[in-house]
TIVEXMI-638704 format. One record per residue (C-alpha): x, y, z. Coordinates in pm, whole numbers, padded with zeros to 5 digits, always signed. Layout:
REM residues N
XYZ...
END
This chain:
REM residues 149
+09017+07322+08666+09102+07327+09036+08827+07240+09286+08826+07585+09442+08789+07747+09100+08504+07506+09016+08330+07595+09343+08378+07966+09272+08243+07927+08918+07939+07737+09049+07859+08044+09260+07934+08325+09014+07900+08167+08671+08107+08319+08391+08159+08659+08562+08507+08806+08546+08746+08704+08825+09112+08762+08904+09314+08439+08923+09674+08385+09033+09884+08179+08792+10239+08045+08782+10401+08019+08439+10733+07854+08351+10968+07930+08065+11188+07622+08026+11511+07722+07853+11740+07473+07681+12024+07659+07512+11860+07891+07258+11528+07707+07271+11220+07741+07495+10951+07485+07566+10608+07565+07426+10287+07370+07431+09979+07367+07213+09674+07381+07439+09406+07122+07371+09112+07345+07469+09168+07636+07229+09476+07552+07018+09677+07847+07152+10053+07820+07187+10138+07867+07553+10401+07819+07819+10341+07558+08091+10156+07689+08392+09830+07708+08576+09620+07833+08864+09745+07846+09221+09580+07590+09452+09456+07689+09796+09740+07682+10050+10006+07641+09782+10297+07878+09728+10339+08026+09383+10672+07841+09348+10505+07511+09438+10239+07586+09176+10504+07653+08908+10684+07326+08982+10359+07124+09003+10208+07265+08683+10530+07217+08487+10551+06853+08593+10180+06785+08531+10172+06940+08186+10513+06834+08053+10677+06563+08267+10967+06807+08327+11087+06868+08682+11237+07209+08757+11562+07194+08953+11543+07569+09016+11319+07866+08946+11429+08219+08862+11166+08493+08892+11135+08663+08554+10833+08897+08553+10479+08940+08679+10211+09021+08423+09873+09177+08509+09608+09397+08352+09471+09382+08000+09757+09158+07880+09621+08881+08102+09251+08910+08014+09127+08578+07885+08795+08411+07810+08800+08033+07826+08624+07823+07563+08338+07760+07809+08282+08137+07853+08455+08182+08189+08613+08529+08191+08919+08628+08392+09220+08848+08444+09539+08679+08562+09811+08772+08802+10073+08574+08613+10401+08510+08792+10653+08394+08531+10964+08193+08617+11263+08092+08408+11370+07729+08439+11727+07681+08321+11801+07357+08510+11560+07069+08484+11530+06697+08433+11267+06447+08328+11115+06319+08008+10877+06522+07791+10527+06381+07822+10227+06602+07737+09935+06600+07980+09664+06418+07782+09364+06634+07868+09536+06975+07845+09826+06959+07598+09822+06851+07232+10192+06896+07166+10518+06998+07336+10831+07119+07162+11149+07316+07220+11175+07600+06967+11372+07919+06911+11180+08232+07010+11169+08352+06649+11024+08019+06540+10719+08019+06769+10421+07990+06535+10048+07968+06595+09787+08152+06797+09938+08356+07080+09766+08547+07360+09864+08912+07415+10046+08805+07732+10253+08546+07551+10340+08793+07275+10473+09023+07547+10659+08740+07722+10833+08652+07394+10928+09018+07340+11062+09042+07696+11255+08715+07662+11424+08836+07342+11565+09126+07541+11749+08894+07782+11827+08577+07581
END
């Protein structure tokens, strides 16, 4: 959790907040990169919360590298998700709605290496083969991706 989010949580507890997030969909042919989160076991796409003073593009690139070892050579804005699709309660009880800016990453380099404290597993899979627990947002992302891939 980012320092500014920790400071905010220390002041407001578990109350609902709105948080800006960058999310990356790494595409390799007909496969996309998914991760299994270590905190709740959900299947997710790499991403995270915007740091103070950071652009949303910088956040997308940073979070992708931190969580996967992959470095994006370019970002392509895909969609922005808000509202009930982005409502989430963390394992510790923190409640939030996201403003989730999703980017496609078609050109990248680096070596897959899961972030130890956040990611159990990384794998490239076909959209139809994504299995496991999915948030409402990620179910919608998959549906939207199928329309363009």
